N, C-alpha and C positions, 0 to 999 in steps of 0.2 A: 462356476455358477450353480446354485442349487435349484432344483425344480420342485416347486410346491404346486402341484397340479390340481389336486383335490384334497381337501381336508376331511379326514375321516372322523367327523365330529362325534358320531355315535360310539366310536371306540375311544378316541383320545379324551373326549370331554364327557364321558358317560357319568351318570350319577347326579343326583340333585340334593342329597342330604349331606350331613356332616359325620365325621368319625374321628377317632383318636389319631393324632399326628403320627404318621408312619416314618420311622427312622430305620436305616439299615445299620445293624450293630455288628461291627468287626467281622465281616465275612471273610473267611480264610480259605485259600485254595492250596492244593498240594503242589501245583506248578509254581515255581519261583521265577520271577522275571527281574531284570534290573529295574531300578526305580524309574528310569526314563521311559522304559517300555510300558510300565504300568501307567505312568502319567499320560502317555500318548493314547493308550486304550481308553482311559477315562475321558480325556478331552474329545477324542473322536466320537465316542458314544454319546456324550452330551450334545456336541455340535450337530450330530445327525438328527437330534430331536428338537433342535432349535434353542438349546441352552447356550447362553454366553458364558464361556469358561475362562477363568482368570487365575493363574497360579499366584500364590502369595509368597513373595520374596524367594528364598531358596529352600523353603520348607516344603514338606510333602503335604501341602494343603492347597485345595482348589476351591475358590468361591464361584458358584454358578448361579445365574439368574435366568428365569424363563418368563417371557411376556406372552400372554394370550389375551388379545383384545385389551380390556381394561383390568385384567387380572395379572398379578405378578407374584413370583415366589423366589426367594433366595435361600440357597443351601450351602453347607460346608462339606467338602469331601476330603477326608484324610486317608492316606494310603501308605502301604509299605510295598516291598517287592512281592508279597503273596497275599495281601489282604487290603480291604478298604471298608470305610464306613461313611454313611451319609446322614447328616443331621440338619434339621430345620433351623433356619436363621430368622427369617421373617417373611411376611406375605402382605399383599394388598388386595382388598376386595375378594377375599377367599373365606370370609366368616371365621377367621382365626380367633379362638377364645383361649387366652393365656391361662386363665384360672383352671379351666377344664381340660386344657391341652387338646382341643378339638379343632378341626378345620374342614373346609369343603372337601367332599370326596374326590373332586377333580385333582386336588393336590396329591393325594395318596396315589391316584392313578398315574400321575406324572412320575412320581418317585419309583413306583413299581416298574414303569416302562423303562426308566433310566437304569434301574437295577438289572432288568432283563437284558438290556443292550450291553452293559458292561460284562455280565456273566457270559453272554453269547460270544463275545470277543475273547474272553479268557479260556473258553472251552473250544478248541479247534473244530471247525466244521469239515467233516470228512465223509466220503461215501463209504460208510462202514456196512457191516452185515445187516444191521437193523434197518438202515435206510434202503438197502437193496430189497429186503423183504417188503417194506412199506411200498416201495415203488411197484413191485410185482402185484401187490394187492390193488393198488390204484389202477394199474393198467387193466387188470381183470374187471374191476368195477366199470371202467370206461367202456369196455367191449360189451358188457352185459346190460348197460343202461344208455343206449344210444338215443332213446326217444324221450329223455327227461324234459320236463317243463318246469318253469319257475313256479314256486309256491311260497307266498309270503316273502320272508327274508332269504329264502334259499334259492340258489340259481345253479344251473349246470356249470361245472367248472370250465373256465375260459383258459384255453391254452393258446399260445402263439405258435403257429405252424408255418414253417418255411417263409418267414418274413424276409423280404429281399433287402440286402445290404447295398444301398446306393452310395457307395464310397469308391474312390479311385484306388485306395490302398489294397494291395494283395498280401499285406503283412498280417498273418494270423495273430501274432502276439500283440500288435497294435490294436487290432479289433477287440481282442480280449480285454486289453487295458481300458478301452473306451466303454465297454459293457460294464466292467467293474466300477468305473467312475460314475456312470449313470445310476447304478444300483446304490452305491454308497451315498450319493447325493440325495437319494430318495429314502434313506433309512434302512436299506437292505444290508445285511452282513454278507459279503461276497468272498468266496474262497475258490480260487482256481485249483482244480484237481490236476489238470494238464491242459496244454493248448487245445482249444476246441471244446472244453467242458468246464463249466463253472457251477458250483453249488451256491445257492442264495437262500438266506433265511430272513424273514421279516418277523419282528417281535413288536407287538402293540399291547402293552399291559400284560394280561395273561394269555393273549392270543398269539399263536405262532404258526407260521407256514414255511415250508421248505420246498423249493423248486430246483429243477436242473435247467441250465441254459447250455444248449449245444450250439456250436457255431462253426461256420467255415468262412471263407473269404467272400462268399456270395449270399449267404442266408443264415438265419438263426432261429432257434425254437426255444420256447419257455414251457416247461411241462411240470405239472403238479406231481409232487412226491408224497407229502404227508402234511398234516396240520394238527393243531391242538386247540380245543375250545373255539372252534369255528363252525360247529354244528355239521361237520362232514357226515354225509350218509349217501351211499350208492352213487358216488361221483357228483353229488350236489353239495353246496357249501354256502356259508353266509355270503351275501352279496358284497360285503366289504372286501373279501378276498379278490374277487374279480376286478374291483376298482384298483387294488394294489397292483395287479398284474397289468392292467391297461395303463396305469401311470408309469410303470416300469418300461413297458413297451414303447411308450411315447418318448420317455427320457432316453432310452437306448437309441431310438431313431434320430433324435436330435444330436446326440453325441457322435453318432456315426457319420452324419452329414457334415460334421466339422472336420473330418479327416481330409487332409490335403495330400 
């Protein structure tokens, strides 16, 4: 079951004008997968964003449809073992103009978001030296800015600290699996680094956040590492980030309660 707890309309449905239809043209990656793995990544990426994904026969083509209230869009995704492309097929109530090849900006945002989700899954999420340095900087900012107050759209970063796990299981691996499921069902890209430590990345259009989730059999923590285009400054951030974290926290709690 997927948890749609709060719709971040200001990010997902931003923009009120029209622009040229955005297509993703033959994006190539150095890493080669078998076609089934590429297919799974594309389908998982689309479904995490609410797209209905349907493979066409035995060909490397997926037709995807997204419904947002009374708006809808249909696209075609073609792929190989190291590339993919996304092309517009049709739309309803999105101001599509065939003559000028323009469409409501929301559509282009949806495609950009899907592109980012696919790319994020094709590029492994690992706690590399860059993330270690970003984490150190964030920890220092946190210590130096303990008395932050909200100003406009910026809020002090919300971390989940020592959240109690109210589950009967003492199986660390099972708890990790439940946390991963909760994150994926909410659009997070989850990558277990080892038992007790998961990296998670959220991508919404051009907005990205990476957090670490540390857990034992009795508690878990969600801690900010870094972000892009979320107005981060001195351990304050766009308020949508905190909504993502609170949604993730609630989803994890629900999944953990289901452990028997």
